[in-house]
N, C-alpha and C positions, 0 to 999 in steps of 0.2 A: 492645419497640424491635427493631429489625433489628440481629443483628452488626454485621453489615458494616457500617452507620454508624460504628461503632468501630474501623475498622479501617485507614483510609485507605485504601481500594481492596486491598488486599495479602490472600492468604490464604484458602482456599476457606472459604464459611457453609455449612456443614451443621446444617439444624433452623433454628429462632427462640430469641428468647430470650423468654420472660416476664417482670416484674418477680421479682426474686428466686428465680429456677430455671432452669434449661436443658435443655429438651426434646432428648434424642440422638437419634439415626436408630429408633433401635429404640423409642423412645416414640412417634414421629412417627405409625404407624397408628391410634394409642389418645389421641393431643393431640385436645381440639376445638379449632378455629379461630377464636380470642376475639377481640374488639375490631377498631374497624373496619369493622361492618356499621351504619354511621347511614344510614338510609332518605336517597335522591338527593331531594329535593326539584327543584320545577319550578326556583325561583331558584338550586337549585345547580349544577341539570342544561343548563340556559342561558347558567351563567359556565364552566363546562369545555366547553364546547361553542364559547365564543365565545372560548378561549384557547388550543383547542387546537393552531393555527397557530403558538402561539408556543411550545408546551412539547414538540413532536416535537424527538428527538435522534435519530434514526437518520435520516440524510436519504433514504434509497430507499423509505421507508416508502411503504406505499398503504393507503391512507384504507378504511375499509371501505365506504364509499357508489361506491369506485370502481370499474369496470367493467373496471378492466386486472389482467389476470391473475398471478399472482404468480411466481414464479421462483426458483430457488436465487440464493444470493446473490449470485457471483459476476456471474451475466447480472445480474441488478436492479444492482447498482453502474454498470453500461453500459447499463442499459436509456435510451432517447432522452430528456432533459431537456434544454431549453433556458433560463435567464437571467439576469439579472446579478447583483450581487454583491446588491442589497439584497432578490432573492428568494431565493437563499441564506442570506441570513443570517434574514428573516423565517420561511423554512420549516424552519429548521434543518437545512437537504440537505449534508450533507458537501461540501467541493471537493474536486470529480476528477482529481485531476491525472493524465495523462497521462506518461508517462513509459517510456522505454527501456532496455533492462533492461543494463544494462555493468556494467563494474568501477569506474569514477570518476564517474559520476553519479548513479545507480541500481542498489544491489545488495542483495546480503543477508551479512550478517557476524554471525554466533550467530543467527540467525532476527530479528535487528534492521532495520530498513530504513537503510541509508547510503549516502555519495555526495553529491556538489557538490549537484546538485538536489534531495536527500532532504530535506539538513540547511536548505539554499533556504528547500524551501517548510513545512518545521516552524518556519522562524523568522517566514515568512510568517504563519503561522497565529497564531501568539505575537504578532506584532505586532498582527492583527484582532483578537487576542482583548481588548488594552489598551481597545480603543473600544469594542467589540460585548459582549463578557464571554466570557469564555475557552469556559462553556457551551456557547457558539452556534458559535462554529468549531473544527471538524473537519475533518480532510484524508485522502482515501483516495484511495493510489496505483494506478495503473490501468495496470501492461505493455502496453505494443502493439509491433508491428514497427517500424519506424523507417518503414517509407513508410507508415503508415497513420496517422500522428499527426495530420494535418492531416486526411482524412477522418472520422476519430473525434473530432475536435473541430467537424470542420462536423457532423456528423450528430446532436451530441448527447450522444455517450456520454464526454465530457471536458466541464470549464471549461475548465484550463487546459494546454497544452501546455508540456512543460518539458524539453528532453531537449538543453540549449548550444546552442539555435539562433540560426543566422549570420543576422540577417533578408536576404532580397534580394528585388529588383523581385514576380520571380516569388511568394513566401511572400507578401509583402503582398496579393496580388491573392486569398491565399483567408484570409488573418485580419488581425487587429490584433496590433498589439508592443506592446509596453510598453518606456518608455525604456531604455535598454541598463543590465547590471550592467556589463558587459565591454567592451573594446570595444582597437582595435591588432589586429585577430586578422588572424594571417597563416597562409595555406593551402599550405603545402610539399606539394612530391612526398619520396615515403620509398622507398628500396629497399631490396634484400637484400642478401647477400655475392655474387653474382653480378653487379648489377646497374651498366651503367654512368652513372658520373652526370653528368647532364645540367646544361649551363651555366647554362639557361633553362626557362623553361616553354615556350617555344616548339620547343627542344630536343627534345623529347617525340615532335614528328611523326614519327606513323611506327610509333611504338612503342606496346604495350598497357596500358591503365591499368584499376586495377579498382578501381570506389568502389561505393557502397549507391548505390541507385538511388532518388530524391526525394530526394540530399543536396545542399546549398550547391554539393559538390565537381562534383558532375555539372551541375551549372546551370554553374558557370564554367568546366567545361572544354569545353562545349558555346559557350559564348562566345568562349575561344581556338580551336575547330576553326573558328567564325565568321572569326576572325582570320587565319588559316591558310589560310584557301580564299581570301581576299582577296590573299595573299602567294602564291597560285598552289603549297603547300606541300601537302600530305598531312598529312591531320587525322590528331589521336590516334585512336586505336584503343580506345577508350575501352570499359569491359566494366562494364554494372552486376550487383552481387553478391546472392545469394538475400537474399530480402526480410527473412529471419532472422535475417543477419548482421550484426554490429555492426560498427565501425570498427575497435576493438581487434584481432576476429576476422583483419581485412584487414591489419592488423599485423604479427600473428602469422606470417600465411600467407606474406606476404612476408620476414619474418626467417630463416623458413625455406627460404628457394627457392622454393616452391609456387607464387608469384605472381609479376614482375618488379617494377612497380611499384604504389601506392596513392598519397592523397592525406588528407592528416589538418592538422587543424586543429594552427602549430608548439606551441602548448603539451602538448597531449595525443603528440603523437610525441615528444617530449624526453621524459616520464615513463614512456614505455613502452620508450623507449631503457636506461632503466635495467633492465628484464625480460628485453630482449630485447637483448644487446649486437650481434647482426650486422644488426640495422637500420642504414641508411643514409642521412641526413636532409640534403636539400638544399636549404638554405635559402634558394640564390639563384634556386633552380626555384621559384620562388611562383605558382599560378593565381588569386592574390587577395589583398589587403592591405588594413587598415583597416579589418578588418567587424566587426563589434558582434553582443553575444552576447545576445539577451532572450526573451523568455517573450512566446507566441500565446494570445489569446484569440479566440471570435467577434466578427465584426466589429459587433454589435446587442448586446457588455459593453462599454458605454463606461466604466459605474462600477468595474467589473471590469481593465478597461486602468487608468485613473487608478489607482488602490487599488495596483497592480502597479507603477504605473512611482513612486509614492510611496515605494513597500518599496522596489524599486529604489536608490533614493538611499541607504537603508541598507545596504547591502550590494554597492557597486558599489567597483569596484578602487581602492584607495585605502583606503578606510574599517577601522578596527581589525578587525571583523565578516567585512567580505568579503574582506578577507587572508587574515584566520583558517582561512576556509572553503576559500579557493583553495588557499592551500599545503598544508591536510589534505592535499588530493587531488592536486595538482598540482606540488606544486615542493618533495614530502619526499622519503625515503629508499624510494618505491614499496611502503612496508609494506601500506599497503592492494587495493594492487592483485594481481589473477592469472591465474587461467584464466577467460575469460570465459561459458565456455560451462559453469562450475561449479553443481552444482545447489543449490538452497536450502538442504540441509541439508547446510549448513558449517560451521565453527567448534563452538561445542557442542553445534550441531543435531546435528553427521553422526553422534556416537555414540548418539545418540537414537533417529535417524531407524528404525532396523530395530525398535526397539523400539514406536514409535509404529504403525512400518506392520504387527507382527504385531498387538498386541492393538486397533488401529482395525478389521480386518480380521475377527477375532474375534468382535469385538463389531459388524460393521455400521457403522463410523462410514467418514468420507474421516479421511485419517491427517493432510493437515496442516489439517483444522481441530483437531482433537487438539492439532499442533501449535499452532496458535493458542492454543488454550484453555492451553495450558502457558506459553508466553510470556507470556501478561498475568497467568497467576496469580505464573510465578515467575522470567521472562528465565531459563528453564534454568536455574536455580543450585538443585542440589541440598541445600546446605548452609541454604538459607534454612527459616526457622522462622516462624510470625508467632506474635503476643503470645498467639492463641487455642489453640494448640498443634500448628497444621497444619504440614507439613512438607514436604520435598520438590520436587521439579517439579511438581507437580500437585496442591500446598500441600491435601491430604488430612488430616485428624487421624487420628490412632494407632487412636482410638476408633471410628471410622468404616467404614477398612478394617477391624479387625477382627472386625465387627455382621456376625451370621450371614448377610444379605443379600448381604455384599461378600466376609466369610470369608479377609482376607490379615491374618493377625495381625501381621506386620515390614513396614512399609514403608521402614526402613532403605536397604534397597538400592534401585539405579534403576531395576530391572527392576519390582519387587514394587508400588513407586511411583506406576508409570505404568500397571500393570495394576489397583490396585486404583481410582483416578481415573476409567480408563475405564470399569471395570465399575460401577462410583458409577453415574456419569453414563448408563448402559444402564439402571440399575435409573430412573432418576427418568422417564428417557425413558416408558420399558415400563408404568412402572406409577402416572405421577401423568398421564402426558400423550398417552397412548393413544389419549384421543378427540378431540384436537388434530386443525387439519388438517395431513396426512405431512408436509408441506412448512417447516411450524411447531414440530413437538414438538422438535426440537434447538433453536430460539429458547427455546421456555420451559424446555428442560433445563438449558440456558446460566444462563437467570436463575436457576431453581430452587442450579445450582451454585452462585451470588455469593448469593444470601438463602435460602436454605432451599424446600423443598417446598411446606410448609404455607402459607409467607409467599405464594408464588405461586401456588398454589390462591384465596388468597383473595384475591388480582390480579384472576383470572380470574372470580370472584363478582361483583365491583366493577365490571368490564368490562361484563357484563352489565345492571347498575343501570344503567350511565352508555348504554347505549342501543347497544355497539360486541359486536362480533365476539369471545367469552373464546376461540373457538378457533383465531385469528390471534395474534400476538406483536405483527410492526411495524404499526403503524399504529391496533390495536386495542387489548390488553392492556396494550401499555406505557405508553397514558394514563394506565390506571389504576396502574400499578406509579409513575410518576412521582408522581403522587396520593396513593397508602400509601407511598412507600418516600423517593421525591423521586430524584435524579437519577444515582445512584450505578448501580442495577441495569440500569437502559436506557441508561445509557454503559458497562458493562460489556457486555453483553451485543452492543450496533452494534461497541465496539472490537475485542470477537473477531472478529467476522465481517467487518468491515474489513481486520485482520489476515490474516486468512486469502482475503479477497478478493484481496490484494496477494503473499501464496506462489503461489495457485491461478496466475494470470495470471501471472507469473513463471516458475512453471515449464512451464505453457505453452508459453512465448515459447521457453522453454532447452530445453526438449525436441526441439520444430521447429530446434531453434537446429542442434544435436549431430543431428540428421537431416541438414540441411544442411550441417553442416561433412564 
């Protein structure tokens, strides 16, 4: 029995359980892998291959018979793929949600994905799970610059665009929208400490207003300029901000006197007014009213649109859940919001980031991938101790850390705990999976971190018996893992890498945003 099967997904699983005794890491090299080596009959093989489409847990998996090249996980998540909800469920692909990183709709707090749209989409996954089975539904967030939302959706780099999007005529040419989850939206002019109050939107004639490229604000300011032209008045001098900035950035710049005016949804402006008291809101100067917020999908996804519309009815304004989520981010004391350019390593992750970087560099890993592993294991809780005795952020057993191949006897401190976990991961990669495909070695190491290296070696042999590539994890050995172990290890690897993809995407966007500012 695999130890992880009794652990409810928490804590590191080093080695494997045999009946009545435990094989510790130091015995792994001597232990014979026994059991589970059944001959695969032609009937069994037919059943396995017939069920493959229903067993995949990692949606960006590339089957062994596909000519599609493997890519790093961040790129695999955004590989072009188009399909409606039935195909997503049947193939067990993660539902890729295109988001814009900001401090109200999608952001990282203590390494966890938060924000109105993050919470909405997690609730949507639960909603789908009730009808399709929770093991068939997984959401992965793909942060992109705001002006890439619709192009990424159209190109198949995501399945849903969720960014507090106002439905507009121009946007409806590009995508199909669900029924709205919030209505009555007003887009108002916002100024700073030195700005002159406009009595109406028309009073912006001749003034400079900076908004996001591709935003509904830009679209509605264009309509305002068309009306001003008919009246023989000067147009609003609309300036489109750098693609990597967010409306929150512009509100801060206006509050600091760096820009004279911007436009924002009134509910957003009022929340940020709590952070920047120098903001001046001009609700009488609105460029649009009666707007509706909804989620966008490709036009060839009617089932996904229908499902989202049904779900929207459960979180729209006036519902208990909808009101709770909205108030959490837009009507509270502003405790959730802060610097819109803050790097991923905020909250609990901040004091650990330097250590993740230090030991990831020492052992040749991406530090964000180590952070994603630690989040999956412990939620960055150094005080956590599993029933099996695994401890700390990396959930490593003291006996494993003290073992001669790791050699770190005290893992009660944060640094030693992280060092031991990363060094053990390097040991797994080099000593068990050096013969795997180079970009799959980490996948196998993560699986071994969860289920034990001998068990994953057994999985690779089973993969070969099944006619799959034992040197690849996704689309290949993961099938054998599902057969031998069940869903936990396949789900574990997918969850770590999807968390990493979100961290990586967010950090890439944020670094470019900081440069733009």
